[in-house]
Every structure is written in C-alpha cells, then in structure tokens.
C-alpha positions as CSV (number, residue, x, y, z in Angstrom):
1,M,12.5,-1.1,2.8
2,M,10.9,1.8,4.9
3,K,7.8,1.4,6.9
4,L,5.5,3.7,8.7
5,S,5.9,3.7,12.5
6,N,3.9,2.0,15.0
7,S,3.0,5.4,16.3
8,F,1.7,6.4,13.0
9,S,-0.2,3.2,12.5
10,G,-1.9,3.7,16.1
11,A,-3.0,7.1,15.3
12,L,-4.3,6.3,12.0
13,R,-6.2,3.2,13.4
14,T,-7.6,5.0,16.4
15,F,-8.8,7.9,14.1
16,A,-10.3,5.4,11.5
17,Y,-12.2,3.5,14.3
18,F,-13.8,6.5,15.8
19,M,-14.8,7.9,12.5
20,A,-16.1,4.5,11.2
21,S,-18.0,3.8,14.4
22,G,-19.7,7.4,14.6
23,S,-18.2,7.9,18.0
24,H,-15.5,10.4,17.4
25,Y,-15.7,12.6,20.7
26,M,-14.6,15.7,18.6
27,L,-17.8,15.1,16.4
28,E,-20.5,14.7,19.3
29,G,-23.8,15.9,17.9
30,V,-22.9,15.7,14.3
31,N,-24.6,13.0,12.3
32,Y,-21.7,12.2,9.9
33,L,-22.0,8.4,9.4
34,D,-24.3,8.8,6.4
35,L,-21.3,10.6,4.6
36,Y,-19.7,7.2,4.2
37,G,-22.5,6.1,1.7
38,E,-23.8,9.5,0.4
39,E,-20.7,11.8,0.3
40,P,-17.6,9.7,0.4
41,S,-15.7,12.6,-0.9
42,A,-16.1,14.2,2.5
43,I,-14.6,11.4,4.1
44,E,-11.8,11.1,1.6
45,Q,-11.0,14.9,2.3
46,A,-10.9,14.4,6.1
47,Y,-8.3,11.4,5.7
48,A,-6.3,13.7,3.3
49,I,-6.2,16.4,6.0
50,F,-5.2,13.9,8.7
51,A,-2.3,12.6,6.4
52,N,-1.2,16.1,5.3
53,V,-1.2,17.6,8.7
54,I,0.3,14.7,10.9
55,E,3.8,15.4,12.0
56,L,6.4,12.8,13.1
57,D,9.8,13.2,14.7
58,E,13.0,11.4,13.5
59,N,11.9,8.2,15.1
60,G,8.5,8.1,13.7
61,Q,6.7,9.0,16.8
62,V,3.6,11.3,16.2
63,L,3.9,14.7,17.6
64,N,0.4,16.1,17.1
65,A,-2.0,13.3,17.3
66,Q,-4.9,15.5,18.9
67,Y,-4.3,18.5,16.6
68,V,-4.4,16.3,13.4
69,Q,-7.7,14.8,14.7
70,K,-9.2,18.2,15.3
71,R,-8.2,19.6,11.8
72,A,-9.8,16.5,10.2
73,A,-13.0,16.4,12.5
74,D,-13.4,20.2,12.0
75,Y,-13.7,19.6,8.3
76,I,-16.3,16.9,8.8
77,R,-18.2,19.3,11.2
78,S,-17.9,22.2,8.8
79,Y,-19.1,19.9,5.9
80,C,-22.3,18.9,7.9
81,D,-22.9,22.4,9.6
82,S,-22.3,25.3,7.2
83,A,-22.3,27.6,10.2
84,F,-19.4,26.0,11.7
85,K,-16.0,27.5,10.5
86,A,-12.6,25.8,11.2
87,E,-10.1,28.0,12.9
88,P,-7.5,28.6,11.6
89,P,-8.9,28.4,8.1
90,Y,-7.6,25.4,6.1
91,Q,-4.5,26.3,4.0
92,G,-4.2,24.8,0.5
93,W,-1.5,22.3,1.6
94,E,-3.8,20.8,4.3
95,L,-6.5,20.2,1.7
96,E,-4.2,18.6,-1.1
97,L,-5.4,15.3,-2.5
98,H,-2.4,13.6,-3.6
99,E,-2.2,11.0,-6.5
100,P,-2.8,7.4,-5.6
101,P,-0.2,4.9,-6.0
102,S,0.1,2.5,-9.2
103,L,-2.5,-0.2,-9.4
104,Q,0.5,-2.5,-9.7
105,D,2.8,-3.1,-6.7
106,K,6.4,-2.4,-7.1
107,I,7.6,-5.5,-5.2
C-alpha cells in the first residue's frame, strides 16, 4: 500500500494550520476566516489548488511548498478582493475539483 510522504503531510498540515488560524502570512490584511462558515466553496477551491499544484520528487519530497501556498493564498485574496488578480492567471487544471472517494473504504 502506498502512502503520502511525510514531506507532503507536513506541507498540507502547515498550510491547513495557517489557513484555519487566520494567520497565513501571505494573507495579511485579508479577512478570510468568515469564508469557513459563509463561503466554504472558496476554501474548498483553495485546497484544490494546493493539491493540484503541489509537486513531489521521486522520493515524495515537496519541491514547491512556497509556490503552492502562494497559488492557493492568491485565490483566497482574489476571492476577498475583486481588484486583486493572481499572476499568472489560473489555468483550468489548477482549478479542477476532482471526484471525492467512495463513502465506503476499500480496505
């Protein structure tokens, strides 16, 4: 059975903590915590961007931890501030929302 790497786990955990605590340094001055209760689809999209953009080497080490956080954080910033435009513009593959797993575990 294959598992995600400790490097990926650490990158995801760190991003999740700073997002949920309202203290993400890339979102200073952006009041985004209310999105969790009022606009959860914006948070869902940010995590989808994180998952779609992250790159791992053959050993599972995250190669672009800062870039992937910036892409996800820029989405939240642009969602909260219509004047802000992410650069480069998002490509379709970055924004894809993939199907969730089955409600029944396979093991």
